Steps between C-alpha positions, in 0.01 A plus 500: 500500500182701547133418500241632255162558666213441256203641690324668206307317234596763241837650421642703215572274202865387502573621854505165684779337287724803566426493873570125513848559352555789740401283799782256417757756617653418839447857632124512433282387790140552382329647193131592531300634205228730637234745380423543131392842376449701183776736389457816297785444255573201280797267515548279196698232683524376859709736712592452865644795689577556867278748680561544875689333784291300745585358842613164360609596148349692209175562319515471122247593233444266204333661198371367170254683279268698725531260792727548802566255783683546829768242584653482847853357515649400835880508477820625663639628167558871444275687255771507231575127534131410481446730201790331320353155581155602372650647180674164437167313485282778359 
């Protein structure tokens, strides 16, 4: 079971409940929501997609409307396994 780090006072609406469910998986170590930014396009609903591999896991991008937020996921899962897990809760 992983740990969800809540170090920001603001997050994309609806992101935290999804990350809490994701953190319950035995293969997830830590989930850290990070920087919030403005995106050019629009996304009508909350979408989480994997971006790049990091030293300890993967960086994901959560998008809703014109807002984007980085999410760092520390795990030993492969990219395909993590993508499948995210799609289950998304």
